C-alpha positions as CSV (number, residue, x, y, z in Angstrom):
1,M,-36.6,14.4,-41.8
2,K,-34.6,17.0,-39.9
3,Q,-34.9,14.9,-36.7
4,L,-33.8,11.8,-38.4
5,F,-30.7,13.6,-39.8
6,T,-29.9,15.0,-36.3
7,L,-30.3,11.5,-34.8
8,I,-27.9,10.0,-37.4
9,V,-25.4,12.7,-36.8
10,C,-25.6,12.2,-33.0
11,F,-25.2,8.4,-33.5
12,A,-22.1,9.0,-35.8
13,I,-20.5,11.3,-33.2
14,A,-21.1,8.7,-30.5
15,L,-19.5,6.0,-32.6
16,L,-16.5,8.1,-33.3
17,S,-16.0,8.9,-29.7
18,I,-16.2,5.2,-28.7
19,R,-13.6,4.4,-31.4
20,A,-11.3,7.3,-30.3
21,D,-11.5,6.0,-26.7
22,A,-10.6,2.5,-27.8
23,A,-7.7,3.8,-29.9
24,D,-6.4,5.6,-26.8
25,R,-6.2,2.3,-24.9
26,A,-3.5,-0.3,-25.3
27,T,-4.6,-3.9,-25.9
28,P,-3.4,-7.1,-24.0
29,A,-1.5,-8.1,-27.1
30,E,0.4,-4.8,-27.1
31,A,1.1,-5.2,-23.4
32,E,2.6,-8.7,-24.0
33,A,4.7,-7.3,-26.9
34,L,6.0,-4.4,-24.8
35,V,7.2,-6.8,-22.0
36,K,9.0,-8.9,-24.6
37,R,10.6,-5.8,-26.1
38,A,11.6,-4.7,-22.6
39,I,13.3,-8.0,-21.9
40,V,15.3,-7.8,-25.2
41,Y,16.3,-4.2,-24.2
42,Y,17.4,-5.5,-20.8
43,Q,19.5,-8.3,-22.4
44,K,21.3,-5.9,-24.7
45,N,21.8,-2.9,-22.4
46,G,22.1,-4.3,-18.9
47,K,20.1,-3.9,-15.7
48,Q,20.8,-0.3,-14.7
49,K,20.3,1.3,-18.1
50,A,17.2,-0.7,-18.7
51,M,15.6,0.2,-15.3
52,D,16.4,3.8,-15.9
53,E,14.9,3.7,-19.4
54,F,11.8,1.9,-18.3
55,S,11.2,4.5,-15.6
56,K,11.1,7.5,-17.8
57,S,7.7,9.1,-17.9
58,Q,8.2,9.8,-21.6
59,G,10.2,7.3,-23.5
60,P,10.2,4.3,-25.8
61,F,8.5,2.1,-23.2
62,I,5.5,4.3,-22.8
63,D,2.6,4.0,-25.2
64,R,-0.7,5.7,-24.2
65,D,-1.8,4.0,-21.0
66,L,0.8,1.2,-21.5
67,Y,4.1,1.1,-19.6
68,V,6.6,-1.5,-18.3
69,T,7.2,-2.2,-14.6
70,V,9.9,-4.5,-13.1
71,I,10.0,-5.9,-9.6
72,T,12.1,-8.5,-7.9
73,M,10.6,-11.7,-6.7
74,E,10.6,-10.1,-3.2
75,G,8.4,-7.3,-4.5
76,D,11.0,-4.5,-4.7
77,S,10.1,-2.0,-7.4
78,L,13.0,-1.5,-9.8
79,A,11.3,0.3,-12.7
80,H,8.0,2.2,-12.8
81,I,6.9,5.4,-14.5
82,N,5.8,6.8,-11.1
83,P,9.0,7.7,-9.3
84,K,7.3,7.3,-5.9
85,M,7.0,3.6,-6.6
86,R,10.6,2.9,-7.6
87,G,12.9,1.7,-4.9
88,H,10.1,0.6,-2.6
89,N,8.9,-2.9,-1.6
90,M,5.4,-3.3,-3.0
91,M,4.5,-6.7,-1.6
92,E,1.9,-5.2,0.7
93,F,0.3,-3.2,-2.1
94,R,-3.5,-3.7,-2.3
95,D,-5.8,-2.4,-5.0
96,V,-9.0,-0.7,-4.2
97,D,-10.7,-4.1,-3.7
98,G,-8.1,-5.2,-1.2
99,K,-6.4,-7.6,-3.6
100,Y,-2.6,-8.1,-3.1
101,A,-1.6,-7.4,-6.7
102,I,2.1,-7.7,-6.3
103,R,1.9,-10.9,-4.2
104,E,-0.3,-12.3,-7.0
105,R,2.2,-11.2,-9.6
106,T,5.2,-12.7,-8.0
107,Q,3.4,-16.0,-7.2
108,L,2.3,-16.2,-10.8
109,A,5.9,-15.5,-11.9
110,Q,7.3,-18.2,-9.6
111,K,4.8,-20.9,-10.5
112,Q,4.4,-20.3,-14.3
113,G,7.2,-18.0,-15.4
114,S,4.6,-15.9,-17.5
115,G,0.9,-15.3,-17.6
116,W,-1.9,-12.8,-16.9
117,H,-3.5,-11.4,-13.8
118,E,-6.0,-8.6,-13.1
119,F,-6.2,-5.9,-10.5
120,K,-7.4,-2.3,-10.3
121,F,-4.9,0.5,-10.7
122,F,-4.7,4.2,-11.6
123,N,-4.7,4.8,-15.3
124,P,-2.3,7.6,-16.1
125,V,-4.2,8.6,-19.2
126,T,-7.8,8.7,-18.0
127,K,-6.8,9.6,-14.4
128,A,-9.3,6.9,-13.1
129,I,-9.0,3.7,-11.3
130,E,-9.6,0.9,-13.8
131,T,-9.2,-2.8,-14.1
132,K,-5.8,-3.7,-15.6
133,R,-5.1,-7.0,-17.4
134,N,-1.4,-7.4,-16.7
135,Y,1.0,-9.6,-18.6
136,V,3.9,-10.9,-16.5
137,E,7.1,-12.6,-17.6
138,T,10.1,-13.6,-15.6
139,Y,13.6,-13.1,-16.8
140,D,16.9,-13.1,-14.8
141,N,14.9,-13.7,-11.6
142,L,13.0,-10.4,-12.2
143,V,9.3,-9.9,-13.0
144,F,8.6,-7.8,-16.0
145,S,5.0,-6.6,-16.6
146,A,2.8,-4.3,-18.6
147,G,-1.0,-4.1,-18.7
148,A,-3.9,-3.0,-20.7
149,F,-6.6,-1.0,-18.9
150,R,-10.3,-1.8,-19.4
151,P,-12.9,1.0,-19.0
152,Q,-15.2,0.5,-16.1
């Protein structure tokens, strides 16, 4: 009986840790909503103020592992929570699998205006490389995006 109780407790703890991990991760729906909210903010506040706000490492456009990025159609990074990325052309950026993630993002934006793509990137919460399902939307000839990480 004691072993059964111990087994049940261990199982409950495992379930709670899985649910906690899921709660720490943004969903694709939340990523899409954040991009749409960022575009509204951009429309109301202008380009410079929006890019500065989106680039804050702690601010209203950061939620767990979810954050907004903005690039030009040429791949220039205008907003990113990592200050080392901002101001650089990212068109040649490859993920760990060699995929040209920014090229794919700008091509999707040019062809469709909005949509989803996946690549592998550093998750700032887990500190691991994970697959990121990224929502992309074009506004004012800029590419706004945010993505939800999936555990490996």
